[in-house]
N, C-alpha and C positions, 0 to 999 in steps of 0.2 A: 494538568492532564487535558489533552486536546480532545474535544468532542467531535462527533461527526458533523454537527451543525457548524462548529467553528471552522472546520475544513471547507465546508461549502461556502461560508462567508468569505474566507480567504480566496477561494477560487473565483469568486465573483467580484472581488475588490480590485477595481481597475487602477488603484494607486500602487498596487504591488507589482513587482516585475513579472514578466512573462514566465520565467522559470519557477518562481515561487507559486504563482497561480496554477501552473500546470502540474507541479508536484502535489499541491493540495488537492487539485481535482482528481489526480490519479489515485491518491490515498482515499479520498471520499468514495470514489467509484469502487475501489477494491473492497472497502469495508461494506458498502452496500450490497455487493455481489456475493460476499462470503456466506455460506449456507447456515451458519450459526445464527439463530434468531436473536434479534435485538442487541447487536453489538453497539454500544453507545460511545465508546472512546477508541482512540488510536491504540491505547495501551491494551484494550481488550483484543483488538485485531492482531497486534504484535504477539500477544500470548498465544492466540490460535495458530498463527504462522509458525511460531517456534515449536509447537506440538507437531506440526505437519512437516516443516522443512528442516528444523534443527535450530540450535541456539545461534548459529552464525548465519545471519541473513544477508547474503551477498547477491549480486546480480546473477552470478554463476549458479549458486545454489537454488535460487528462486526459479530461474529459467529451467534448470534440470527437473525440479519438481513439477513445473508447468507441463513439461513434455512427458512426464510419467503418468499424468492423469488421462483417463479415458474420456470418451464423449457420452458417458451414460451416468444416470443417477446423480448423486451428490457431486461426483467428480466434475460434472459440467460447470456447476457454479464455482467450484474451487478454481477450475481452469480459467473461467471468466474473470474471477477476482485477481488471480495472478497475472493475467494478461494486462489488466488495468494497472496493477502495481508495477509491472515492468516498464510502463510508461513514465514512471517517476525517474527511473534511471536514464531515460532518453534525453531528458533536459538537465539532469544532474550529472554527477560524476559516477561512472560505472565501476570505478575502482574502490568505492567506499561501502561500508556496511549501511544497511537501511537506517539504523539508529543515527549514524552520523549525517546521512542525507537529510533526515528529518530535523536534526539539530541545526544544520546549516541554514535552514529556512526559518529558524526561530520557533520551532514547535517543541512541545514537551511530549514525551511518550507516556 
């Protein structure tokens, strides 16, 4: 299970490729911004996402949810989180599920 700290370490590891570092950075940022207190793992975050977005986490579904949030209350943090998460697809493959994108860079959910 990949922790928030491990994502930060990967993002800072200059021996990793740019795309791996950028995806890890996007995931860490997204976890940090999600309004649920004390999310410790990527798995926790994915669980929260599935409650909000649905079981199928695609670029299209996440983007649609992002646009559905308002700029008030808890929605602001969810919107910020999803904005960061969308960055993972910027350097990855926009046609894959989030789970697959995470696996491609060698992480566990």
